[in-house]
N, C-alpha and C positions, 0 to 999 in steps of 0.2 A: 504493500500500500504506500509506504513512504517514497518508493521510487516513482510511483505514478504522481504523487503530489509534487515532487521535485520537477518532474517533466511538465506538469501543468503550470507551475510557476515560471519555468523557463519559457514556455510557449507564450504565456501572457506578456512577459517582458519583451520578447521579440515582436509580438503583435503591436505593442505601443511604439516600437522603434521603426518598423518597416511599414510604410504606407502602401496600400495596394487596393485594387478593386475587389469587392467582396461579392460572393454569390451565396448568400446565407440560406440554409434550409432549416436551421433551428427555428422553432422548437418542435418540429413535426416528427411524426413517426415514419411517414412515407417520404418520398424524395421527388426530384424533378428530372426532366430530360435534358440535363446540361452537365458539363464537366469543367473542371479547373483547367487553366491553360497549361501547356506542356512545361514541365520542370518547375511548376509552382506548387506550393503546399498550402492547403486550406485546413484550418483547425476549427471544428465546431465543438465548442467546449461548454458542457453543462456544469455551471458552478454549483448549482443547488437544485434538488428536486425531491419531492416527497409524494407519497400516495397511500391511501388506505383502501384495503379490500376486506369486505365482510363476507364471509362464506359460511356454509353450514359447518359448525365446529369452531375452530380457533380463528379469531380475527387476525389481520396482519397489517402492520404499519411499516413502511419502507422509506428510508432516507437514502437518496442517491447522491453520492459525492466522491469523485466526480464522474461525469460521463464524457467520453472523448470519441470524436469521429475525425479520422485523419485521412485526407484526400491528397493523392499525389498525381499530378497531371502527366499523362503519357502521350506519345504521338498518336496520330490517326483518331483524334477526337475521342480520347478515352482516358480513364483514370483508374488507379487502385484505391480501394476504400478499406480502411481498418477501423474497427470500432469495439468499444467495451464500456461497461457500466459498473462502477463500484457500488455495492449495496450493503447497507447496514439494516438488519431486519429485526423488528420486534414482533415475533409471531404469537405473543400472548398479551396483546395490547389491552391495557386496562386503564387508559387515560393518561399515562406518562410513558415517555420513551425509555425503554430499557432494552438495550441491544442484546439479542439472543444469538444472532448469526451474522457472519460476514462472508461475502462472496463477490466474485465478478460474474456478471450476467451479460447476455446478449453479445458475446464475444465472437466476432466474425471477420472474415476477409472477403471482399467482393471485387469483381472486375466490371466496370461500367463503361458502356460505349454508346455514343450518339450516332445513330445510323443515318438520320437525315434531319435537316433543319428547315422548318417551315417559316411561314410569314402570315400575318393577319390570322385568319381562321384555320389555316393549315398548321397543325402542331409539329413541334419537334418530336422525334421518336427515339427512345433509348432503351437499352436493356441493362439489367444489373443481375449478375449471377455470382454465387459464391458458396462458401462453407461456413457453418456455425460450429464453434468448438465447445466441448463439454466442460465449461468452467463453473457451471452452477452446481449447487449441492445435489448429490444423488443422481447425477447424470453421467453418461459415458457414451463414447462413440460420436462420430461426426454426423451432422445433419446438413442438408443442402437446401438452397433457396434461390429462386429466380423470379424476376419480375419484368414486365413490360411497362414503360412509362411514357405518357403523352403530356406535353406542356404547350399551353397556348399563351403567348406573350402579346397581350393586347394593350391598347393605349390606356385604358382606364383600369384594367385589372389584369392579374396573372392567375392562371388556373393550371393545376397539375393533377393528373389521374394515374394511379398505380394499380396494376392487376398482376397477381403472381401466386406462386405456390411453392411447396417444398415438402420436407419431411420433418417430423418432430418425434422424439422419444419421450415416453412418459417417465416421470421421475421414479427411480428405484426399479424400473422395468427395462427389459431389452427390446420390447416390441416397438416397431416404427409405425407411425401413423401419418397419413397425408395431411397437408396443411394448405389452406387457401387464405390469401391476404389481399386486402384492397384498401384504397384510401383516396380521398379527393381533397385538394388544398385550394383555398381561395385567398389571394393577397391583393388588398385594395389600398393604394396610397391615399392618405387623407388630404384633400385639396388645400386646406388652410395650413397644413404642416407638411411640406414636401418630403421631409426625411422620416416621417412617421407613417407606418403602415399598420392597418388592421389586418390580422391574419386569422383564419379559421380552418379547421380540418375535421373531416369525418373519416374514421378508419375502423377497420374490423379485421378479425381473425377467426377462422373456423377450422378447428381440428376435427379430423375424422372421428365419428361417434361421440362428439361432444357438442355442447350448446355454443352458439355464436357468441363471441365477446366483441363488443363494439363501443366506441366512445366518441365524444365530441369535444374539441379543443377550441379555445378562443383566446386571443392575446394581441400584443403589440410588438412591433420590431422598429427600432430606432437606428438610423444610420448616423453614428456618432463621429467624433474626431478621429483622424488617422484612418478613416474608412473602416473602422471597427463597428460591427453591428451588435446591438444589445437587444435581448428579447426577454419577455416575461409572459407567461400564459398559464391558464388554468384549464382543467379538463374534468369531465365527469362521464361515468359509464352510463349506458342506456338500457341495461337490464341487470338482473340479479347476479349473473355470472361475470360481469365486467367489474373493473375497478370502480370503487364508489366515488372517489374524488381525488384530485391531485393538483400539483402545480410544478412549474419548472422555470428556471431562469438561467441564462447563459450568454455567451458572446461568440462571435464568429469573426475570424480574420484570416488574411493570407500572408504567408511568408513569401517574399519575392523570388526572383530567378535563382535557382540553385546551381546552375552551370552557366558558363559564359555563352554557350550556344543556345540557351533556352529562349523560347519565344515569349 
């Protein structure tokens, strides 16, 4: 954990020193049909997040600190994506946070490529495919995930649609189940504040032989100094199987060219 915290501090300092254009996708679960420029590094850093989930049996309260999504731009309109989330879990929540478990969750590596770029009502189209690593408690073996992504970049708003699927292993079991994921994002700049955006997302996940989990997120993104973007959002589940409520806060920035020949 301490190594991750040192990495986060270093990235934050570099982000304040190196100005660059930002393509932020925080605080969303799903993504967009775009990639970072070749030989650039984008850091999507979740400084703080929490959520509560009430289920039959034990309730669960989770503090996320930090979450990191690392994007490195490659040639041919593509990028490598690495991500993980640190979780501190109180699985006997009784009104006060008492940490019972620590783990890294949602640890994955993806290859993302934009296949075509549209204009007006013709969307960008990209794919993102990769491997999920067994870093959560009581999990083992690799899982796979892939998604098709469409993005519409219009004058008054931006919209992203993600449709995908993969595999998931049940905790403490070896059986693999199919997984369907989807999400839609809407980003609307506020006319009176050009650097402030209202953002919202509807996303869902359906595991084979399980009830659909889906949620609704809403928040704000501000384009700050040095082209660093700051975000804050809240979300709520839409049925009894989903997260009850949660919030997230973070920043996104780009580290400039990493090689002399970078674009």
